[in-house]
N, C-alpha and C positions, 0 to 999 in steps of 0.2 A: 431942263425944266424951266418954265416961265411963270410969271405972276398972272398970266391971262386967265380969265375964268374957264373953268373946265365944263365942257358940255358932254354929259355921259352919252356914249353911243347907244343905239337901239338894242344891241346885243353885246354884252361884255365879252372880251377875249383876254386871255392871259398874256401879260407882257413879262417875260422872264427877267428882263433887265430893270424892272421897276419894283423896288421893294426894300431898298436900303441894306442894312447890315445882314439881315436874315434872309435875303432873297434866294439864296442857294438852297435853302431847306423848306421854303414855302411853296406850296403847289395847290391847285384847286381840286385835287382828286385824292382819294384815300387808298388804303392798301399797301402792301409791301413793294419795295423797289428791288430787293435782293433776298436770296435765301441765306439764312444764317440762324442756327439754333442759339438759344440763350444758355449761358453757363448755369450750372446748378451746384450749390454748395451743400454743406452737411447739415444745415439748420433747417427747422420747419418753415421758416419764413424766408422767402427769397425776394429781395427788393432790387428793382432795376431803375436807376435814378441818376440824378445830378443835383448838386447843392444850389439849385435856384431856390427862391422863396418857397415854391411848391414842394420841391424835394425835401427841404429842410423840415417841413412840418412832420413828415413821416419819420425821419431818423430822430428827431427830437422826441416824438412820442415813444418810439421803440426804446430809446435810452431811458426815458422816464419809467417805462414799464419794467425794464430790467432793474433799475434802481429801486423800484417798489417791490422787488422780490419775485417777479414773474419770469421764471426761467424759460417758460415756453415761448417767450418773446425774443429769444436768441435769433439772430438773423445774419444772413449774408447780404451785403450791399454791393451790388455790381455797378460799375460806372457805365453810364450810357452817354456817349459823346454826341449831343444833339447837333453840334456844328458839323459833325462828320456824317450825319444821317443814320446813326445807330438805331434810332427809334422807328426806322422804316424797314428793319429787317423782318423776315417772315416770323421769327421767334417772338420778337417784341409785339408785332401786330397781333399775334395770337393771344397775348396777355392783355394788350390794350388796342383794340381796333382804331382808337382815335390817335394813336402814335404820339402820345404826349407822356412825359415823365411827371410823377413817379408811377410805376406799376408794380403791383405786389402779387406773388404767387404763394398761397398758403398750402403747403404740402403736408400739413398735419391732418388734413381731412382727405377722404377718398370719395370721389376724384378730387384732385387738387382744385382749390377755389381761386379764380382770378379775381382781383379787385383793382379797379382803376378809377381815376379821379381822386385827387388828394383828400377831399372832404369825405368821400365814401370810404377811403382807406382809414382815416382817423375814426370814423364812426364804427367801422367794422372791428378795428382793433380795441377800441374802448369797450364795445359790447362783448367782444370775445373774452376779454380779461376782467371786465367789470371794474374798470378804473378810469378816472378822469372824465367821467360823465355822471352828473347827479342822478341818484336813484329815485328821488321823489318826482312825481309828474310835473310839477310846476318848475322845479330846478332843471329837469331834463329839457323841457320845452324852452326855457330861457337859454340854456346852452346851445340848443339847435338853432334858435333864432339867430344867435351871433355866428355860429358856424356857417349857416347859409347866407348870412349878411356878407361874410367874407367872400364866399364863392361868387356872389353876385356883384360885389363892389370892386374887388381887386383887378378885374380886367380893365376898369377905367383908370386905375393907377398904373398898371403895367403896360398893357396893350394900347392904352389911350395916352395918358400923360408920358409914361416912360418912353414909348416909341417915338412920339413926335418931339419930345424934349432932347432925348439922348441918341436915338438910333436912326431917325429918318434921314434921307439923303440931304435935305435942306430943312431949316427951321422956318415954320410958318406961324404967323401970329395967331390966326384964328384957332387952329386945333390945340395949340399950346395953351392959350387963354381959356379955351372951353374946358379942357381937361384939368388944368390947374384949379379952376373954380370948383370943379367936382371933387377933386382930391382934397382941397381944403374943407369942403363941406363934410366929407367923410371923416376927416380928422376931427372936426368939431363934433360930429356925432359920437365918436369914440371918447373924446375929452369930456363931454357932458356925461356919458355913461359912467366913466371912470372917476368922475367926481362923486358919484353915488355909491360905488361899490369898489372893493379891492380888485376884484377880477371881473371879467365880462359877464359871466353867468351869475355872479354874486360873490359870496365870501370864499369860495373854493376855486382853485386853479383847475382848468378843464381843457378839453380839446378845443373849446372856443378860443381860449388864449393861445393855444399851440398853433391854431390855424391862422389867427390874425397877426401874431407877433412877427414872423419872418418878413411879412410885407410892410406893415405899418410900424412895427418896431424898427425894421431896417431903414425905413424912411426917417423915423425919429432919430436914429443913430447916425444918420448922414452917410449911409453906405450904399444907397440906391441912387443911380442916375447922376453921377458926378456932383455938381454943386446944387442939386435940387433942394437940399435941406435949407440952404440960405434963400433960394428963390421962393420957396414955399413958407418960409418963416416957421419951421417945425418947432423951434425952441419955445414958441409962444403957447404950445399945447402942453401945459404943465402936468396935467393928470396923465396924459399919454407918456410923457417923459418919465414920470414916477413908475408907472406900470412897466415900461420898456426896460428900465434899469433893474427892477426887481426880477423879472423873468430872465433877463440876460445873465443874472448872477447865479442861476441854478446850475449845478454841475452837469446834470443831464443835458441841459440846453447847450452848455459849452461844448460837450462832446458831439451832440447831434448835429450842430451847425457846421462842423468841419467834415463830416462824412460825405464822400463823393464830391468834395471840393477840389477844383483844379485851377483856381485863379488866386491871385494875391500872393502873400508871403508863403513860400513853400513850407514853412514851419507850421502853418495853419491849414495844411491840406492833408486829408486822408483819403486818397483816391478810392480805395475799396476797404470795406470793413467785414471781416469774417470771424472775428473773435474779439472779446473785450481786451485782450492783450495787445491788439493793434494800436490802442491808445497809449501804450506804455512808452513809446518813443516820443510822445508829446508831453513835455513838462507842463506843470500847472501854469507857469508863466506864459507858455506858448498858447495854452487854451485860453488864458485870460485875453490874449492879444487877438484871438481869432475874430474875424469879421464875417458877418453873415452875407 
């Protein structure tokens, strides 16, 4: 690669060698690459995922639902190794034609209902169990405002800033500066909102917080993209820091964030979850130490 200006060709063609860390799993076409059925466990909800920020949203909500007494939220969490291309199997594509984690299959209904896109999964589960979404129209709308804010904003944090700062083959000043500016603007949006209310939708914890926390709480915690927390001065967003710590202290969050986790300290990894007893090998101290 050079610093020379790039002139786009009249017709773009795919260069398999250009793409950085994730080049081996990125491609310009959809559909399966191989035939393989997905495993199915004993619970009504079958989750196929990985503990990325998007994956953590769903396992956190499921653990919160179980903690609230909803036994119908029992689930099997199957590991999808995206680096190995598991998301391109015929079974996974049947549940999510977009080949992205997380993907959910609700087998408590006939025929089974597929649900894909993390925001859609959160909304589906919140409505199914009547939890973590305000029931009054104004509160519900505010909750959905922030849920959809996250879905629209996080790609600038992850695919934008995170890619060019941490994963691109080389560091280029323009994209890093451009996306750093946008991420700091987003953090300021959150900080101003959280100066007004305890949680994003108001006084009650909701799927809005569950959606935003793995991304922006992860940034505030300093666990995303190497030394990006220092680079972005995330400590200066005091209200985001307060909110991040409060949510991170919830027992269900501590459990949910380690499900389908395959990196970091082995004591903070639970590759698959098929029963609440799977957490018994994790001491409270280990759960405290888990990183998102």
